[in-house]
mmJSON file of the N, C-alpha and C atoms, coordinates in Angstrom:
{"data_MODEL":{"atom_site":{
"group_PDB":["ATOM","ATOM","ATOM","ATOM","ATOM","ATOM","ATOM","ATOM","ATOM","ATOM","ATOM","ATOM","ATOM","ATOM","ATOM","ATOM","ATOM","ATOM","ATOM","ATOM","ATOM","ATOM","ATOM","ATOM","ATOM","ATOM","ATOM","ATOM","ATOM","ATOM","ATOM","ATOM","ATOM","ATOM","ATOM","ATOM","ATOM","ATOM","ATOM","ATOM","ATOM","ATOM","ATOM","ATOM","ATOM","ATOM","ATOM","ATOM","ATOM","ATOM","ATOM","ATOM","ATOM","ATOM","ATOM","ATOM","ATOM","ATOM","ATOM","ATOM","ATOM","ATOM","ATOM","ATOM","ATOM","ATOM","ATOM","ATOM","ATOM","ATOM","ATOM","ATOM","ATOM","ATOM","ATOM","ATOM","ATOM","ATOM","ATOM","ATOM","ATOM","ATOM","ATOM","ATOM","ATOM","ATOM","ATOM","ATOM","ATOM","ATOM","ATOM","ATOM","ATOM","ATOM","ATOM","ATOM","ATOM","ATOM","ATOM","ATOM","ATOM","ATOM","ATOM","ATOM","ATOM","ATOM","ATOM","ATOM","ATOM","ATOM","ATOM","ATOM","ATOM","ATOM","ATOM","ATOM","ATOM","ATOM","ATOM","ATOM","ATOM","ATOM","ATOM","ATOM","ATOM","ATOM","ATOM","ATOM","ATOM","ATOM","ATOM","ATOM","ATOM","ATOM","ATOM","ATOM","ATOM","ATOM","ATOM","ATOM","ATOM","ATOM","ATOM","ATOM","ATOM","ATOM","ATOM","ATOM","ATOM","ATOM","ATOM","ATOM","ATOM","ATOM","ATOM","ATOM","ATOM","ATOM","ATOM","ATOM","ATOM","ATOM","ATOM","ATOM","ATOM","ATOM","ATOM","ATOM","ATOM","ATOM","ATOM","ATOM","ATOM","ATOM","ATOM","ATOM","ATOM","ATOM","ATOM","ATOM","ATOM","ATOM","ATOM","ATOM","ATOM","ATOM","ATOM","ATOM","ATOM","ATOM","ATOM","ATOM","ATOM","ATOM","ATOM","ATOM","ATOM","ATOM","ATOM","ATOM","ATOM","ATOM","ATOM","ATOM","ATOM","ATOM","ATOM","ATOM","ATOM","ATOM","ATOM","ATOM","ATOM","ATOM","ATOM","ATOM","ATOM","ATOM","ATOM","ATOM","ATOM","ATOM","ATOM","ATOM","ATOM","ATOM","ATOM","ATOM","ATOM","ATOM","ATOM","ATOM","ATOM","ATOM","ATOM","ATOM","ATOM","ATOM","ATOM","ATOM","ATOM","ATOM","ATOM"],
"id":[1,2,3,4,5,6,7,8,9,10,11,12,13,14,15,16,17,18,19,20,21,22,23,24,25,26,27,28,29,30,31,32,33,34,35,36,37,38,39,40,41,42,43,44,45,46,47,48,49,50,51,52,53,54,55,56,57,58,59,60,61,62,63,64,65,66,67,68,69,70,71,72,73,74,75,76,77,78,79,80,81,82,83,84,85,86,87,88,89,90,91,92,93,94,95,96,97,98,99,100,101,102,103,104,105,106,107,108,109,110,111,112,113,114,115,116,117,118,119,120,121,122,123,124,125,126,127,128,129,130,131,132,133,134,135,136,137,138,139,140,141,142,143,144,145,146,147,148,149,150,151,152,153,154,155,156,157,158,159,160,161,162,163,164,165,166,167,168,169,170,171,172,173,174,175,176,177,178,179,180,181,182,183,184,185,186,187,188,189,190,191,192,193,194,195,196,197,198,199,200,201,202,203,204,205,206,207,208,209,210,211,212,213,214,215,216,217,218,219,220,221,222,223,224,225,226,227,228,229,230,231,232,233,234,235,236,237,238,239,240,241,242,243],
"type_symbol":["N","C","C","N","C","C","N","C","C","N","C","C","N","C","C","N","C","C","N","C","C","N","C","C","N","C","C","N","C","C","N","C","C","N","C","C","N","C","C","N","C","C","N","C","C","N","C","C","N","C","C","N","C","C","N","C","C","N","C","C","N","C","C","N","C","C","N","C","C","N","C","C","N","C","C","N","C","C","N","C","C","N","C","C","N","C","C","N","C","C","N","C","C","N","C","C","N","C","C","N","C","C","N","C","C","N","C","C","N","C","C","N","C","C","N","C","C","N","C","C","N","C","C","N","C","C","N","C","C","N","C","C","N","C","C","N","C","C","N","C","C","N","C","C","N","C","C","N","C","C","N","C","C","N","C","C","N","C","C","N","C","C","N","C","C","N","C","C","N","C","C","N","C","C","N","C","C","N","C","C","N","C","C","N","C","C","N","C","C","N","C","C","N","C","C","N","C","C","N","C","C","N","C","C","N","C","C","N","C","C","N","C","C","N","C","C","N","C","C","N","C","C","N","C","C","N","C","C","N","C","C","N","C","C","N","C","C","N","C","C","N","C","C"],
"label_atom_id":["N","CA","C","N","CA","C","N","CA","C","N","CA","C","N","CA","C","N","CA","C","N","CA","C","N","CA","C","N","CA","C","N","CA","C","N","CA","C","N","CA","C","N","CA","C","N","CA","C","N","CA","C","N","CA","C","N","CA","C","N","CA","C","N","CA","C","N","CA","C","N","CA","C","N","CA","C","N","CA","C","N","CA","C","N","CA","C","N","CA","C","N","CA","C","N","CA","C","N","CA","C","N","CA","C","N","CA","C","N","CA","C","N","CA","C","N","CA","C","N","CA","C","N","CA","C","N","CA","C","N","CA","C","N","CA","C","N","CA","C","N","CA","C","N","CA","C","N","CA","C","N","CA","C","N","CA","C","N","CA","C","N","CA","C","N","CA","C","N","CA","C","N","CA","C","N","CA","C","N","CA","C","N","CA","C","N","CA","C","N","CA","C","N","CA","C","N","CA","C","N","CA","C","N","CA","C","N","CA","C","N","CA","C","N","CA","C","N","CA","C","N","CA","C","N","CA","C","N","CA","C","N","CA","C","N","CA","C","N","CA","C","N","CA","C","N","CA","C","N","CA","C","N","CA","C","N","CA","C","N","CA","C","N","CA","C","N","CA","C","N","CA","C","N","CA","C","N","CA","C","N","CA","C"],
"label_alt_id":[null,null,null,null,null,null,null,null,null,null,null,null,null,null,null,null,null,null,null,null,null,null,null,null,null,null,null,null,null,null,null,null,null,null,null,null,null,null,null,null,null,null,null,null,null,null,null,null,null,null,null,null,null,null,null,null,null,null,null,null,null,null,null,null,null,null,null,null,null,null,null,null,null,null,null,null,null,null,null,null,null,null,null,null,null,null,null,null,null,null,null,null,null,null,null,null,null,null,null,null,null,null,null,null,null,null,null,null,null,null,null,null,null,null,null,null,null,null,null,null,null,null,null,null,null,null,null,null,null,null,null,null,null,null,null,null,null,null,null,null,null,null,null,null,null,null,null,null,null,null,null,null,null,null,null,null,null,null,null,null,null,null,null,null,null,null,null,null,null,null,null,null,null,null,null,null,null,null,null,null,null,null,null,null,null,null,null,null,null,null,null,null,null,null,null,null,null,null,null,null,null,null,null,null,null,null,null,null,null,null,null,null,null,null,null,null,null,null,null,null,null,null,null,null,null,null,null,null,null,null,null,null,null,null,null,null,null,null,null,null,null,null,null],
"label_comp_id":["MET","MET","MET","ASP","ASP","ASP","GLN","GLN","GLN","ALA","ALA","ALA","GLN","GLN","GLN","ILE","ILE","ILE","ARG","ARG","ARG","GLY","GLY","GLY","LEU","LEU","LEU","ALA","ALA","ALA","ARG","ARG","ARG","LEU","LEU","LEU","MET","MET","MET","LEU","LEU","LEU","ARG","ARG","ARG","TRP","TRP","TRP","PRO","PRO","PRO","GLU","GLU","GLU","ARG","ARG","ARG","ARG","ARG","ARG","ALA","ALA","ALA","VAL","VAL","VAL","LEU","LEU","LEU","ARG","ARG","ARG","GLU","GLU","GLU","LYS","LYS","LYS","CYS","CYS","CYS","ILE","ILE","ILE","ALA","ALA","ALA","ASP","ASP","ASP","PRO","PRO","PRO","ARG","ARG","ARG","LEU","LEU","LEU","ALA","ALA","ALA","GLU","GLU","GLU","LEU","LEU","LEU","CYS","CYS","CYS","GLU","GLU","GLU","ALA","ALA","ALA","TYR","TYR","TYR","GLU","GLU","GLU","THR","THR","THR","ALA","ALA","ALA","CYS","CYS","CYS","GLU","GLU","GLU","ALA","ALA","ALA","ALA","ALA","ALA","ALA","ALA","ALA","TYR","TYR","TYR","TRP","TRP","TRP","ALA","ALA","ALA","LYS","LYS","LYS","SER","SER","SER","PRO","PRO","PRO","THR","THR","THR","GLN","GLN","GLN","THR","THR","THR","GLY","GLY","GLY","ARG","ARG","ARG","GLN","GLN","GLN","ARG","ARG","ARG","THR","THR","THR","GLN","GLN","GLN","GLU","GLU","GLU","TYR","TYR","TYR","ASN","ASN","ASN","MET","MET","MET","LEU","LEU","LEU","ALA","ALA","ALA","SER","SER","SER","ALA","ALA","ALA","THR","THR","THR","GLU","GLU","GLU","GLN","GLN","GLN","ASP","ASP","ASP","ILE","ILE","ILE","LEU","LEU","LEU","ASP","ASP","ASP","ARG","ARG","ARG","ILE","ILE","ILE","SER","SER","SER"],
"label_asym_id":["A","A","A","A","A","A","A","A","A","A","A","A","A","A","A","A","A","A","A","A","A","A","A","A","A","A","A","A","A","A","A","A","A","A","A","A","A","A","A","A","A","A","A","A","A","A","A","A","A","A","A","A","A","A","A","A","A","A","A","A","A","A","A","A","A","A","A","A","A","A","A","A","A","A","A","A","A","A","A","A","A","A","A","A","A","A","A","A","A","A","A","A","A","A","A","A","A","A","A","A","A","A","A","A","A","A","A","A","A","A","A","A","A","A","A","A","A","A","A","A","A","A","A","A","A","A","A","A","A","A","A","A","A","A","A","A","A","A","A","A","A","A","A","A","A","A","A","A","A","A","A","A","A","A","A","A","A","A","A","A","A","A","A","A","A","A","A","A","A","A","A","A","A","A","A","A","A","A","A","A","A","A","A","A","A","A","A","A","A","A","A","A","A","A","A","A","A","A","A","A","A","A","A","A","A","A","A","A","A","A","A","A","A","A","A","A","A","A","A","A","A","A","A","A","A","A","A","A","A","A","A","A","A","A","A","A","A","A","A","A","A","A","A"],
"label_entity_id":["1","1","1","1","1","1","1","1","1","1","1","1","1","1","1","1","1","1","1","1","1","1","1","1","1","1","1","1","1","1","1","1","1","1","1","1","1","1","1","1","1","1","1","1","1","1","1","1","1","1","1","1","1","1","1","1","1","1","1","1","1","1","1","1","1","1","1","1","1","1","1","1","1","1","1","1","1","1","1","1","1","1","1","1","1","1","1","1","1","1","1","1","1","1","1","1","1","1","1","1","1","1","1","1","1","1","1","1","1","1","1","1","1","1","1","1","1","1","1","1","1","1","1","1","1","1","1","1","1","1","1","1","1","1","1","1","1","1","1","1","1","1","1","1","1","1","1","1","1","1","1","1","1","1","1","1","1","1","1","1","1","1","1","1","1","1","1","1","1","1","1","1","1","1","1","1","1","1","1","1","1","1","1","1","1","1","1","1","1","1","1","1","1","1","1","1","1","1","1","1","1","1","1","1","1","1","1","1","1","1","1","1","1","1","1","1","1","1","1","1","1","1","1","1","1","1","1","1","1","1","1","1","1","1","1","1","1","1","1","1","1","1","1"],
"label_seq_id":[1,1,1,2,2,2,3,3,3,4,4,4,5,5,5,6,6,6,7,7,7,8,8,8,9,9,9,10,10,10,11,11,11,12,12,12,13,13,13,14,14,14,15,15,15,16,16,16,17,17,17,18,18,18,19,19,19,20,20,20,21,21,21,22,22,22,23,23,23,24,24,24,25,25,25,26,26,26,27,27,27,28,28,28,29,29,29,30,30,30,31,31,31,32,32,32,33,33,33,34,34,34,35,35,35,36,36,36,37,37,37,38,38,38,39,39,39,40,40,40,41,41,41,42,42,42,43,43,43,44,44,44,45,45,45,46,46,46,47,47,47,48,48,48,49,49,49,50,50,50,51,51,51,52,52,52,53,53,53,54,54,54,55,55,55,56,56,56,57,57,57,58,58,58,59,59,59,60,60,60,61,61,61,62,62,62,63,63,63,64,64,64,65,65,65,66,66,66,67,67,67,68,68,68,69,69,69,70,70,70,71,71,71,72,72,72,73,73,73,74,74,74,75,75,75,76,76,76,77,77,77,78,78,78,79,79,79,80,80,80,81,81,81],
"pdbx_PDB_ins_code":[null,null,null,null,null,null,null,null,null,null,null,null,null,null,null,null,null,null,null,null,null,null,null,null,null,null,null,null,null,null,null,null,null,null,null,null,null,null,null,null,null,null,null,null,null,null,null,null,null,null,null,null,null,null,null,null,null,null,null,null,null,null,null,null,null,null,null,null,null,null,null,null,null,null,null,null,null,null,null,null,null,null,null,null,null,null,null,null,null,null,null,null,null,null,null,null,null,null,null,null,null,null,null,null,null,null,null,null,null,null,null,null,null,null,null,null,null,null,null,null,null,null,null,null,null,null,null,null,null,null,null,null,null,null,null,null,null,null,null,null,null,null,null,null,null,null,null,null,null,null,null,null,null,null,null,null,null,null,null,null,null,null,null,null,null,null,null,null,null,null,null,null,null,null,null,null,null,null,null,null,null,null,null,null,null,null,null,null,null,null,null,null,null,null,null,null,null,null,null,null,null,null,null,null,null,null,null,null,null,null,null,null,null,null,null,null,null,null,null,null,null,null,null,null,null,null,null,null,null,null,null,null,null,null,null,null,null,null,null,null,null,null,null],
"Cartn_x":[-2.215,-1.657,-2.244,-1.383,-1.886,-2.343,-2.878,-3.476,-2.475,-1.228,-0.227,0.204,0.288,0.614,-0.471,-1.728,-2.829,-2.904,-2.626,-2.57,-1.445,-0.247,0.878,0.591,-0.022,-0.388,-1.399,-2.353,-3.397,-2.67,-1.777,-1.054,-0.255,0.365,1.148,0.201,-0.925,-1.848,-2.392,-2.557,-2.902,-1.77,-0.548,0.641,0.868,0.766,0.935,-0.26,-1.282,-2.515,-2.361,-1.343,-1.105,-0.493,-0.058,0.571,-0.315,-1.579,-2.426,-2.506,-2.814,-3.033,-1.778,-0.61,0.662,0.977,0.815,1.034,0.158,-1.125,-2.038,-1.676,-1.414,-1.164,0.128,1.214,2.552,2.552,1.878,1.83,1.187,0.189,-0.405,0.545,1.311,2.149,3.49,3.98,5.343,5.249,5.645,5.582,6.649,7.688,8.697,8.148,7.389,6.772,5.791,5.014,4.084,4.743,6.011,6.758,7.225,7.588,8.01,6.923,5.654,4.495,4.24,4.454,4.371,5.407,6.639,7.759,7.419,6.883,6.514,5.351,4.443,3.355,3.981,4.817,5.488,6.247,7.016,7.858,6.871,5.874,4.94,4.23,3.841,3.185,4.103,5.365,6.286,6.66,6.767,7.03,5.869,4.648,3.468,3.478,3.845,3.873,4.937,6.099,7.163,6.925,6.166,5.896,5.069,4.328,3.576,4.383,5.631,6.502,7.117,7.033,7.637,9.186,9.791,11.133,12.109,13.33,14.392,14.516,14.364,14.431,13.258,12.055,10.961,11.197,11.769,12.051,13.117,14.027,15.081,14.484,13.647,13.027,12.139,11.385,10.555,11.255,12.393,13.251,13.793,14.226,14.768,13.722,12.509,11.453,11.016,10.981,10.682,11.676,12.922,13.989,13.873,13.542,13.336,12.141,11.086,9.896,10.303,11.1,11.54,12.356,13.38,14.18,13.342,12.301,11.431,10.628,10.156,9.523,10.401,11.661,12.561,12.766,12.868,12.931,11.675,10.509,9.27,9.232,9.656,9.653,10.606,11.761,12.729,12.095,11.312,10.709,9.651,8.84,7.758,8.08,9.305,9.746,10.128],
"Cartn_y":[53.048,51.767,50.881,50.098,49.199,47.89,46.997,45.759,44.808,44.725,43.834,44.414,45.754,46.373,46.175,46.255,46.0,44.518,43.627,42.202,41.903,42.449,42.327,42.89,44.046,44.684,43.726,43.251,42.383,41.064,40.597,39.316,39.64,40.813,41.227,41.459,42.029,42.288,40.992,39.975,38.703,38.072,38.228,37.667,38.312,39.702,40.408,41.217,40.586,41.287,42.424,42.314,43.34,44.604,44.501,45.6,46.178,45.738,46.198,47.649,48.331,49.804,50.54,50.09,50.765,50.49,49.238,48.873,49.75,49.759,50.48,51.95,52.594,53.953,54.283,53.554,53.859,53.569,52.528,52.149,53.264,53.879,55.007,56.132,56.452,57.56,57.418,56.152,55.866,54.983,55.589,54.866,53.754,53.842,52.788,51.565,51.794,50.739,50.008,50.794,50.183,49.256,49.75,48.889,47.652,47.726,46.537,45.551,46.081,45.182,44.492,45.173,44.562,43.491,43.724,42.786,41.551,41.762,40.636,39.845,40.408,39.627,38.915,39.488,38.801,37.631,37.724,36.636,35.519,35.827,34.83,34.063,34.768,34.145,33.231,33.716,32.856,31.627,31.756,30.588,29.621,30.114,29.21,28.544,29.247,28.642,27.511,27.836,26.82,25.634,25.809,24.717,23.657,23.96,22.977,22.054,22.472,21.681,20.541,19.311,18.147,18.023,18.874,18.736,19.345,19.06,19.564,21.088,21.524,22.936,23.66,23.028,23.628,23.799,22.802,22.842,23.982,24.13,25.138,26.453,26.655,27.97,28.348,27.369,27.64,28.129,27.54,27.916,29.366,29.588,30.95,32.055,31.841,32.771,32.944,31.855,31.971,32.83,32.614,33.397,34.894,35.158,36.466,37.17,36.386,36.907,37.189,36.371,36.639,37.856,38.078,39.252,40.545,40.397,41.522,41.887,40.843,41.063,41.851,41.498,42.17,43.671,43.869,45.252,46.022,45.416,46.036,46.373,45.36,45.643,46.764,46.788,47.903,49.263,49.202,50.528,51.025,50.12,50.542,50.792,50.408,50.528,51.912],
"Cartn_z":[10.226,10.343,9.19,8.562,7.495,8.142,7.341,7.896,8.616,8.019,8.627,10.023,10.126,11.404,12.393,11.973,12.915,13.336,12.437,12.915,13.831,13.562,14.422,15.778,15.859,17.167,17.891,17.134,17.793,18.322,17.615,18.067,19.293,19.286,20.541,21.725,21.505,22.612,23.154,22.315,22.844,23.619,23.108,23.816,25.143,25.224,26.396,26.882,27.345,27.66,28.695,29.626,30.549,29.936,28.801,28.064,26.938,26.84,25.739,25.597,26.637,26.594,26.131,26.669,26.314,24.831,24.454,23.006,22.061,22.41,21.529,21.462,22.556,22.56,21.924,22.215,21.637,20.157,19.733,18.322,17.443,17.939,17.26,17.125,18.147,18.244,17.628,17.493,17.066,15.794,14.595,13.376,13.379,14.016,14.12,14.777,15.872,16.625,15.716,14.958,14.059,12.982,12.534,11.586,12.259,13.499,14.222,14.425,14.609,14.689,13.37,12.251,10.907,10.767,11.229,11.06,11.924,13.151,14.007,13.335,12.734,12.009,10.906,10.081,9.006,9.45,10.504,10.981,11.551,12.22,12.8,11.667,10.682,9.516,8.766,8.56,7.901,8.715,10.0,10.895,10.75,10.751,10.662,9.262,8.246,6.91,6.837,7.305,7.168,8.22,9.236,10.163,9.558,8.475,7.759,6.841,6.629,5.76,6.58,6.061,6.758,6.516,5.699,5.305,6.363,6.243,7.155,6.929,5.636,5.31,6.064,6.049,6.728,8.173,8.818,10.24,10.536,9.639,9.835,9.621,8.636,8.437,9.585,10.031,11.165,12.336,12.648,13.743,13.516,12.306,11.985,12.147,11.633,11.777,13.185,14.005,15.427,16.115,15.779,16.398,16.024,14.771,14.264,15.065,15.197,15.977,17.425,17.992,19.466,19.469,18.555,18.559,18.289,17.463,17.25,18.503,19.191,20.493,21.424,21.5,22.417,21.993,20.614,20.113,20.605,20.486,20.793,22.3,23.052,24.588,24.896,24.278,24.465,24.107,23.042,22.62,23.392,24.03,24.885,26.294,26.728,28.151,28.428],
"occupancy":[1.0,1.0,1.0,1.0,1.0,1.0,1.0,1.0,1.0,1.0,1.0,1.0,1.0,1.0,1.0,1.0,1.0,1.0,1.0,1.0,1.0,1.0,1.0,1.0,1.0,1.0,1.0,1.0,1.0,1.0,1.0,1.0,1.0,1.0,1.0,1.0,1.0,1.0,1.0,1.0,1.0,1.0,1.0,1.0,1.0,1.0,1.0,1.0,1.0,1.0,1.0,1.0,1.0,1.0,1.0,1.0,1.0,1.0,1.0,1.0,1.0,1.0,1.0,1.0,1.0,1.0,1.0,1.0,1.0,1.0,1.0,1.0,1.0,1.0,1.0,1.0,1.0,1.0,1.0,1.0,1.0,1.0,1.0,1.0,1.0,1.0,1.0,1.0,1.0,1.0,1.0,1.0,1.0,1.0,1.0,1.0,1.0,1.0,1.0,1.0,1.0,1.0,1.0,1.0,1.0,1.0,1.0,1.0,1.0,1.0,1.0,1.0,1.0,1.0,1.0,1.0,1.0,1.0,1.0,1.0,1.0,1.0,1.0,1.0,1.0,1.0,1.0,1.0,1.0,1.0,1.0,1.0,1.0,1.0,1.0,1.0,1.0,1.0,1.0,1.0,1.0,1.0,1.0,1.0,1.0,1.0,1.0,1.0,1.0,1.0,1.0,1.0,1.0,1.0,1.0,1.0,1.0,1.0,1.0,1.0,1.0,1.0,1.0,1.0,1.0,1.0,1.0,1.0,1.0,1.0,1.0,1.0,1.0,1.0,1.0,1.0,1.0,1.0,1.0,1.0,1.0,1.0,1.0,1.0,1.0,1.0,1.0,1.0,1.0,1.0,1.0,1.0,1.0,1.0,1.0,1.0,1.0,1.0,1.0,1.0,1.0,1.0,1.0,1.0,1.0,1.0,1.0,1.0,1.0,1.0,1.0,1.0,1.0,1.0,1.0,1.0,1.0,1.0,1.0,1.0,1.0,1.0,1.0,1.0,1.0,1.0,1.0,1.0,1.0,1.0,1.0,1.0,1.0,1.0,1.0,1.0,1.0,1.0,1.0,1.0,1.0,1.0,1.0],
"B_iso_or_equiv":[0.0,0.0,0.0,0.0,0.0,0.0,0.0,0.0,0.0,0.0,0.0,0.0,0.0,0.0,0.0,0.0,0.0,0.0,0.0,0.0,0.0,0.0,0.0,0.0,0.0,0.0,0.0,0.0,0.0,0.0,0.0,0.0,0.0,0.0,0.0,0.0,0.0,0.0,0.0,0.0,0.0,0.0,0.0,0.0,0.0,0.0,0.0,0.0,0.0,0.0,0.0,0.0,0.0,0.0,0.0,0.0,0.0,0.0,0.0,0.0,0.0,0.0,0.0,0.0,0.0,0.0,0.0,0.0,0.0,0.0,0.0,0.0,0.0,0.0,0.0,0.0,0.0,0.0,0.0,0.0,0.0,0.0,0.0,0.0,0.0,0.0,0.0,0.0,0.0,0.0,0.0,0.0,0.0,0.0,0.0,0.0,0.0,0.0,0.0,0.0,0.0,0.0,0.0,0.0,0.0,0.0,0.0,0.0,0.0,0.0,0.0,0.0,0.0,0.0,0.0,0.0,0.0,0.0,0.0,0.0,0.0,0.0,0.0,0.0,0.0,0.0,0.0,0.0,0.0,0.0,0.0,0.0,0.0,0.0,0.0,0.0,0.0,0.0,0.0,0.0,0.0,0.0,0.0,0.0,0.0,0.0,0.0,0.0,0.0,0.0,0.0,0.0,0.0,0.0,0.0,0.0,0.0,0.0,0.0,0.0,0.0,0.0,0.0,0.0,0.0,0.0,0.0,0.0,0.0,0.0,0.0,0.0,0.0,0.0,0.0,0.0,0.0,0.0,0.0,0.0,0.0,0.0,0.0,0.0,0.0,0.0,0.0,0.0,0.0,0.0,0.0,0.0,0.0,0.0,0.0,0.0,0.0,0.0,0.0,0.0,0.0,0.0,0.0,0.0,0.0,0.0,0.0,0.0,0.0,0.0,0.0,0.0,0.0,0.0,0.0,0.0,0.0,0.0,0.0,0.0,0.0,0.0,0.0,0.0,0.0,0.0,0.0,0.0,0.0,0.0,0.0,0.0,0.0,0.0,0.0,0.0,0.0,0.0,0.0,0.0,0.0,0.0,0.0],
"pdbx_formal_charge":[null,null,null,null,null,null,null,null,null,null,null,null,null,null,null,null,null,null,null,null,null,null,null,null,null,null,null,null,null,null,null,null,null,null,null,null,null,null,null,null,null,null,null,null,null,null,null,null,null,null,null,null,null,null,null,null,null,null,null,null,null,null,null,null,null,null,null,null,null,null,null,null,null,null,null,null,null,null,null,null,null,null,null,null,null,null,null,null,null,null,null,null,null,null,null,null,null,null,null,null,null,null,null,null,null,null,null,null,null,null,null,null,null,null,null,null,null,null,null,null,null,null,null,null,null,null,null,null,null,null,null,null,null,null,null,null,null,null,null,null,null,null,null,null,null,null,null,null,null,null,null,null,null,null,null,null,null,null,null,null,null,null,null,null,null,null,null,null,null,null,null,null,null,null,null,null,null,null,null,null,null,null,null,null,null,null,null,null,null,null,null,null,null,null,null,null,null,null,null,null,null,null,null,null,null,null,null,null,null,null,null,null,null,null,null,null,null,null,null,null,null,null,null,null,null,null,null,null,null,null,null,null,null,null,null,null,null,null,null,null,null,null,null],
"auth_seq_id":[1,1,1,2,2,2,3,3,3,4,4,4,5,5,5,6,6,6,7,7,7,8,8,8,9,9,9,10,10,10,11,11,11,12,12,12,13,13,13,14,14,14,15,15,15,16,16,16,17,17,17,18,18,18,19,19,19,20,20,20,21,21,21,22,22,22,23,23,23,24,24,24,25,25,25,26,26,26,27,27,27,28,28,28,29,29,29,30,30,30,31,31,31,32,32,32,33,33,33,34,34,34,35,35,35,36,36,36,37,37,37,38,38,38,39,39,39,40,40,40,41,41,41,42,42,42,43,43,43,44,44,44,45,45,45,46,46,46,47,47,47,48,48,48,49,49,49,50,50,50,51,51,51,52,52,52,53,53,53,54,54,54,55,55,55,56,56,56,57,57,57,58,58,58,59,59,59,60,60,60,61,61,61,62,62,62,63,63,63,64,64,64,65,65,65,66,66,66,67,67,67,68,68,68,69,69,69,70,70,70,71,71,71,72,72,72,73,73,73,74,74,74,75,75,75,76,76,76,77,77,77,78,78,78,79,79,79,80,80,80,81,81,81],
"auth_comp_id":["MET","MET","MET","ASP","ASP","ASP","GLN","GLN","GLN","ALA","ALA","ALA","GLN","GLN","GLN","ILE","ILE","ILE","ARG","ARG","ARG","GLY","GLY","GLY","LEU","LEU","LEU","ALA","ALA","ALA","ARG","ARG","ARG","LEU","LEU","LEU","MET","MET","MET","LEU","LEU","LEU","ARG","ARG","ARG","TRP","TRP","TRP","PRO","PRO","PRO","GLU","GLU","GLU","ARG","ARG","ARG","ARG","ARG","ARG","ALA","ALA","ALA","VAL","VAL","VAL","LEU","LEU","LEU","ARG","ARG","ARG","GLU","GLU","GLU","LYS","LYS","LYS","CYS","CYS","CYS","ILE","ILE","ILE","ALA","ALA","ALA","ASP","ASP","ASP","PRO","PRO","PRO","ARG","ARG","ARG","LEU","LEU","LEU","ALA","ALA","ALA","GLU","GLU","GLU","LEU","LEU","LEU","CYS","CYS","CYS","GLU","GLU","GLU","ALA","ALA","ALA","TYR","TYR","TYR","GLU","GLU","GLU","THR","THR","THR","ALA","ALA","ALA","CYS","CYS","CYS","GLU","GLU","GLU","ALA","ALA","ALA","ALA","ALA","ALA","ALA","ALA","ALA","TYR","TYR","TYR","TRP","TRP","TRP","ALA","ALA","ALA","LYS","LYS","LYS","SER","SER","SER","PRO","PRO","PRO","THR","THR","THR","GLN","GLN","GLN","THR","THR","THR","GLY","GLY","GLY","ARG","ARG","ARG","GLN","GLN","GLN","ARG","ARG","ARG","THR","THR","THR","GLN","GLN","GLN","GLU","GLU","GLU","TYR","TYR","TYR","ASN","ASN","ASN","MET","MET","MET","LEU","LEU","LEU","ALA","ALA","ALA","SER","SER","SER","ALA","ALA","ALA","THR","THR","THR","GLU","GLU","GLU","GLN","GLN","GLN","ASP","ASP","ASP","ILE","ILE","ILE","LEU","LEU","LEU","ASP","ASP","ASP","ARG","ARG","ARG","ILE","ILE","ILE","SER","SER","SER"],
"auth_asym_id":["A","A","A","A","A","A","A","A","A","A","A","A","A","A","A","A","A","A","A","A","A","A","A","A","A","A","A","A","A","A","A","A","A","A","A","A","A","A","A","A","A","A","A","A","A","A","A","A","A","A","A","A","A","A","A","A","A","A","A","A","A","A","A","A","A","A","A","A","A","A","A","A","A","A","A","A","A","A","A","A","A","A","A","A","A","A","A","A","A","A","A","A","A","A","A","A","A","A","A","A","A","A","A","A","A","A","A","A","A","A","A","A","A","A","A","A","A","A","A","A","A","A","A","A","A","A","A","A","A","A","A","A","A","A","A","A","A","A","A","A","A","A","A","A","A","A","A","A","A","A","A","A","A","A","A","A","A","A","A","A","A","A","A","A","A","A","A","A","A","A","A","A","A","A","A","A","A","A","A","A","A","A","A","A","A","A","A","A","A","A","A","A","A","A","A","A","A","A","A","A","A","A","A","A","A","A","A","A","A","A","A","A","A","A","A","A","A","A","A","A","A","A","A","A","A","A","A","A","A","A","A","A","A","A","A","A","A","A","A","A","A","A","A"],
"auth_atom_id":["N","CA","C","N","CA","C","N","CA","C","N","CA","C","N","CA","C","N","CA","C","N","CA","C","N","CA","C","N","CA","C","N","CA","C","N","CA","C","N","CA","C","N","CA","C","N","CA","C","N","CA","C","N","CA","C","N","CA","C","N","CA","C","N","CA","C","N","CA","C","N","CA","C","N","CA","C","N","CA","C","N","CA","C","N","CA","C","N","CA","C","N","CA","C","N","CA","C","N","CA","C","N","CA","C","N","CA","C","N","CA","C","N","CA","C","N","CA","C","N","CA","C","N","CA","C","N","CA","C","N","CA","C","N","CA","C","N","CA","C","N","CA","C","N","CA","C","N","CA","C","N","CA","C","N","CA","C","N","CA","C","N","CA","C","N","CA","C","N","CA","C","N","CA","C","N","CA","C","N","CA","C","N","CA","C","N","CA","C","N","CA","C","N","CA","C","N","CA","C","N","CA","C","N","CA","C","N","CA","C","N","CA","C","N","CA","C","N","CA","C","N","CA","C","N","CA","C","N","CA","C","N","CA","C","N","CA","C","N","CA","C","N","CA","C","N","CA","C","N","CA","C","N","CA","C","N","CA","C","N","CA","C","N","CA","C","N","CA","C","N","CA","C","N","CA","C","N","CA","C","N","CA","C"],
"pdbx_PDB_model_num":[1,1,1,1,1,1,1,1,1,1,1,1,1,1,1,1,1,1,1,1,1,1,1,1,1,1,1,1,1,1,1,1,1,1,1,1,1,1,1,1,1,1,1,1,1,1,1,1,1,1,1,1,1,1,1,1,1,1,1,1,1,1,1,1,1,1,1,1,1,1,1,1,1,1,1,1,1,1,1,1,1,1,1,1,1,1,1,1,1,1,1,1,1,1,1,1,1,1,1,1,1,1,1,1,1,1,1,1,1,1,1,1,1,1,1,1,1,1,1,1,1,1,1,1,1,1,1,1,1,1,1,1,1,1,1,1,1,1,1,1,1,1,1,1,1,1,1,1,1,1,1,1,1,1,1,1,1,1,1,1,1,1,1,1,1,1,1,1,1,1,1,1,1,1,1,1,1,1,1,1,1,1,1,1,1,1,1,1,1,1,1,1,1,1,1,1,1,1,1,1,1,1,1,1,1,1,1,1,1,1,1,1,1,1,1,1,1,1,1,1,1,1,1,1,1,1,1,1,1,1,1,1,1,1,1,1,1,1,1,1,1,1,1]
}}}
């Protein structure tokens, strides 16, 4: 796993502490899940970046990246279920 995948996995384990063991185990065994962890980290980082912008564009981008992060969370939940 690369660093972005590890950070995404850590972020998800903080979000869902009751699923830590399953996330860790399946992420190691499933390369697609590791890629989803990376995508989740990227979306969260982008949302945090745009949240610092006081512009309307910043607010829109923050909302878009938060929606992307939520959709990625659902993909991850579907994959570990």
